[in-house]
C-alpha positions as CSV (number, residue, x, y, z in Angstrom):
1,Q,-46.2,11.1,69.5
2,V,-44.9,14.7,69.6
3,H,-45.6,17.3,72.3
4,V,-45.2,21.0,71.7
5,V,-45.1,23.3,74.8
6,E,-45.0,27.1,74.8
7,S,-44.0,29.4,77.6
8,G,-43.0,32.9,78.4
9,G,-46.4,34.7,78.0
10,G,-47.5,37.3,80.6
11,L,-48.4,41.0,81.3
12,V,-46.3,43.6,79.7
13,Q,-46.4,47.4,79.4
14,P,-46.5,49.1,76.1
15,G,-42.9,49.3,74.8
16,G,-41.9,46.3,76.9
17,S,-40.3,43.0,75.9
18,L,-41.0,39.3,76.3
19,I,-39.5,36.2,75.0
20,L,-41.8,33.2,74.2
21,S,-40.3,29.8,74.2
22,C,-41.5,26.6,72.1
23,E,-40.0,23.3,72.8
24,A,-40.8,20.1,70.8
25,S,-40.4,16.6,72.3
26,G,-41.1,13.2,71.4
27,T,-40.7,11.1,68.2
28,I,-39.0,13.7,66.0
29,V,-37.5,12.0,62.9
30,R,-37.0,15.3,61.1
31,S,-38.0,19.0,61.6
32,N,-38.8,21.4,59.0
33,A,-40.1,24.9,59.7
34,V,-41.5,26.3,63.0
35,A,-43.8,29.3,63.2
36,W,-45.5,31.4,65.8
37,Y,-49.1,32.2,65.2
38,R,-51.7,34.3,66.9
39,Q,-55.4,34.0,66.8
40,V,-57.3,37.3,66.9
41,H,-60.8,37.2,68.3
42,G,-61.3,33.5,67.6
43,M,-60.4,33.8,64.0
44,R,-58.1,31.7,61.8
45,R,-54.6,31.5,63.2
46,A,-52.1,33.9,61.4
47,V,-48.5,33.6,61.1
48,V,-46.5,36.1,63.2
49,A,-43.0,34.7,62.3
50,R,-41.7,31.6,60.8
51,I,-38.2,29.9,60.6
52,V,-37.2,27.2,58.2
53,S,-34.4,24.6,58.8
54,S,-32.1,26.7,56.8
55,G,-32.5,29.6,59.1
56,Q,-34.5,31.7,56.8
57,T,-37.0,33.9,58.5
58,F,-40.3,35.5,57.6
59,Y,-42.2,38.1,59.6
60,E,-45.7,39.4,59.3
61,D,-45.4,43.0,58.2
62,S,-46.4,44.7,61.6
63,M,-44.1,42.6,63.5
64,E,-40.9,43.0,61.3
65,G,-38.3,45.0,63.1
66,R,-39.9,44.4,66.5
67,F,-40.0,40.6,66.8
68,T,-37.0,38.1,66.2
69,I,-37.6,34.4,65.8
70,S,-34.6,32.1,66.4
71,R,-34.1,28.4,66.8
72,D,-31.9,25.7,68.5
73,C,-32.3,22.8,66.2
74,A,-30.3,20.5,68.5
75,E,-32.7,21.2,71.5
76,N,-35.8,21.4,69.3
77,K,-36.5,24.9,70.8
78,T,-37.8,27.9,69.1
79,Y,-37.8,31.4,70.5
80,L,-39.8,34.7,69.7
81,Q,-38.2,37.9,71.0
82,M,-41.0,40.5,71.2
83,N,-39.9,44.1,71.6
84,S,-41.5,47.4,71.6
85,L,-44.7,45.6,72.4
86,K,-48.1,47.4,71.4
87,P,-51.5,47.0,73.1
88,E,-52.7,45.4,69.7
89,D,-50.1,42.6,70.3
90,T,-52.3,41.3,73.0
91,D,-53.3,37.9,71.9
92,V,-52.8,34.1,72.5
93,Y,-49.7,32.9,70.8
94,Y,-49.2,29.5,69.4
95,C,-46.3,27.5,68.4
96,G,-46.6,25.2,65.2
97,A,-43.9,22.9,64.5
98,E,-43.7,21.0,61.1
99,I,-42.4,17.6,62.1
100,D,-42.2,14.1,60.5
101,D,-42.7,11.7,63.4
102,G,-42.0,8.8,61.4
103,V,-44.9,8.7,59.0
104,G,-42.9,10.1,56.1
105,Y,-44.5,13.5,55.7
106,W,-44.8,16.8,57.6
107,Q,-47.4,17.5,60.1
108,I,-48.1,20.5,62.1
109,F,-48.0,19.8,65.8
110,W,-49.5,22.6,67.9
111,G,-48.9,23.6,71.5
112,Q,-51.6,24.9,73.9
113,G,-50.8,28.6,73.5
114,T,-49.3,31.2,75.7
115,R,-51.0,34.6,76.3
116,V,-49.6,38.0,76.0
117,T,-51.5,40.7,77.7
118,D,-51.2,44.5,77.7
119,S,-51.1,45.7,81.3
120,S,-51.9,49.3,80.7
């Protein structure tokens, strides 16, 4: 069993910063990529930023240059540094971790989400 927990969301003014954290725990045989997603207006979740085990990163166009994803593989923790926040960044952000929990293939394990809200 694998558990993923996000934290760090909250109220933020335009131009402000937040750091979101994601921690995976449980039976983790091997870990592949971890990504942060957002779900706008109940639609399908979209990738905001993704980091693979080699350290290579990917960002959604509107986030590149403002957001930075990083990872502590030893602690199974992933972070999303969010700078220069805009009102349209308001959303629930989810962490999805691609993990093999012993079944021999990757599965995406999801956290419960953490909300980022524009306070203006």
